[in-house]
Residue frames relative to the residue before (quaternion, step in Angstrom):
aa qw qx qy qz dx dy dz
G 1.0000 0.0000 0.0000 0.0000 0.00 0.00 0.00
T 0.4569 -0.6431 0.5384 0.2964 3.49 -1.36 0.08
Y 0.1078 -0.7922 0.6003 0.0227 3.54 -0.86 1.00
V 0.2165 -0.7642 0.5983 0.1061 3.54 -0.89 1.02
M 0.0303 -0.8092 0.5855 -0.0377 3.55 -0.75 1.10
D 0.4765 -0.6158 0.5197 0.3516 3.52 -1.24 0.36
N 0.6142 -0.5704 0.4048 0.3654 3.56 -1.26 0.06
G 0.3166 0.7794 -0.4786 0.2514 3.57 1.00 0.86
E 0.8416 -0.2298 0.1658 0.4597 3.49 -1.23 -0.62
L 0.6276 0.5492 -0.3447 0.4309 3.60 1.19 -0.31
K 0.5592 0.5701 -0.4040 0.4462 3.60 1.22 0.17
S 0.3787 0.7062 -0.5019 0.3255 3.54 0.30 1.30
T 0.6530 -0.5106 0.3852 0.4056 3.54 -1.27 0.31
A 0.6227 0.5512 -0.3421 0.4375 3.60 1.00 -0.79
I 0.6735 0.4731 -0.2945 0.4857 3.61 0.90 -0.89
K 0.6312 0.5367 -0.3302 0.4522 3.58 0.98 -0.84
D 0.6767 0.4858 -0.2855 0.4738 3.59 0.91 -0.90
W 0.6454 0.5224 -0.3191 0.4569 3.59 0.99 -0.85
C 0.6533 0.5061 -0.3122 0.4687 3.60 0.92 -0.89
A 0.6586 0.5104 -0.3101 0.4578 3.59 0.93 -0.89
S 0.6784 0.4955 -0.2997 0.4522 3.60 0.95 -0.79
H 0.7198 0.3946 -0.2368 0.5197 3.59 1.24 -0.43
G 0.5520 -0.6601 0.3700 0.3501 3.59 1.25 0.32
M 0.4907 0.6585 -0.4318 0.3731 3.57 1.15 0.52
V 0.2544 -0.7254 0.6188 0.1615 3.53 -1.19 0.65
H 0.0522 -0.8028 0.5929 0.0345 3.58 -0.79 0.92
Q 0.1401 -0.7663 0.6257 0.0410 3.49 -1.12 0.89
F 0.2846 -0.7599 0.5621 0.1600 3.53 -1.17 0.57
T 0.4419 -0.6673 0.5306 0.2791 3.53 -1.12 0.73
A 0.5907 -0.5447 0.4463 0.3939 3.54 -1.27 0.31
P 0.5970 -0.5817 0.4014 0.3796 3.61 -1.05 0.62
Y 0.8586 0.1121 -0.1248 0.4845 3.54 -1.12 0.85
S 0.6279 0.4921 -0.3690 0.4768 3.60 1.01 0.72
S 0.0818 -0.8483 0.5230 0.0144 3.53 0.47 1.23
A 0.5493 0.6295 -0.3969 0.3802 3.61 1.17 -0.41
Q 0.5719 0.5900 -0.3875 0.4179 3.60 1.16 -0.41
N 0.7408 0.2877 -0.1806 0.5795 3.57 1.21 -0.42
G 0.0264 0.8865 -0.4605 0.0372 3.53 1.01 0.96
R 0.6321 0.5426 -0.3440 0.4332 3.59 0.93 -0.82
C 0.6821 0.4761 -0.2791 0.4798 3.57 0.88 -0.92
E 0.6455 0.5205 -0.3245 0.4551 3.58 0.93 -0.85
R 0.6460 0.5161 -0.3198 0.4626 3.59 1.02 -0.77
R 0.6375 0.5169 -0.3278 0.4679 3.59 1.01 -0.77
H 0.6313 0.5239 -0.3351 0.4634 3.57 1.00 -0.79
L 0.6488 0.5169 -0.3155 0.4608 3.57 0.96 -0.84
T 0.6467 0.5217 -0.3159 0.4581 3.58 0.96 -0.87
I 0.6687 0.4897 -0.2958 0.4749 3.58 0.90 -0.92
F 0.6400 0.5255 -0.3209 0.4597 3.58 0.96 -0.86
N 0.6761 0.4948 -0.2948 0.4595 3.58 0.90 -0.92
K 0.6392 0.5108 -0.3336 0.4682 3.60 0.99 -0.73
G 0.6546 0.5088 -0.3083 0.4664 3.56 0.99 -0.79
R 0.6538 0.5249 -0.3114 0.4473 3.55 1.02 -0.78
T 0.6831 0.4936 -0.2975 0.4486 3.61 1.06 -0.65
M 0.5365 0.6376 -0.4065 0.3746 3.59 1.22 -0.20
């Protein structure tokens, strides 16, 4: 599958090699543009809100 990641700590040679060895394609969003990964950002917001209501 294709995985979209931000330019955080997962942008390393080790992760790149691991993804390649498992047949995964990874893409990175542009810096400071979280809207490019909207689905993930929305899930984070949902989880955060559920945690806050506890």
